[in-house]
Phi, psi and omega in degrees: 000131181286156178301322177300319179292319178297318177299318180295320180293321176295319180296319178297314180298320179296319179294319179296318179294327176296320177295316178301314181299324181285328184266341183304315179302338178284000180265030177273115181283354180096160183296328183298331179296341180257006179080024182291340181277352180292154179274157174074209186296326179296321178293319178299314181296317178301316178294320178296317179296319180296317177299316178298321179298313179298321179294315180294319179299315179297318179297318180294324175298316178296319178297318179297318178297317180295316180293321176300318178296318178297318178297319179293320176297318178295321176301316177300315180297320177294323178296316179296319180295316180297319178297318178297320178294320179298316179297317179295320178297319178298317180295316181295319177298320179294319179293316180296318178298318179296316181296318180296319179294323179283334179077017182223158176283341181298335179299325177296315182300322179296339180257002180287154178297150181306320180295322179294317179299318181295319178298319178298315181296322181293320179292328183282339182281129180290000000 
């Protein structure tokens, strides 16, 4: 699988988690589903359960949003990496093409980074 494909999958997952985070709070069935309308101790227990459910639901929504953001950030990083690899491949192809056209290995040296060229000169010096 190419980095671009992986980035697209991460971006899709991040978007889906963002949707989940936004819709999750709407899944509150209401306090009556927990028996909060009952009288006495059962009603108190139902209201406590409903509050605990709302706290848990809110926490899961925040977690989904955070994970979605992390996936989107990772997708962006993968996209940048894929772009960098494409650029590096293009540069390498150009350098190789230049060397082949010149017919010499010196063409490679001319495209080396200054630090690499300096290290080569240092090694060649007695």
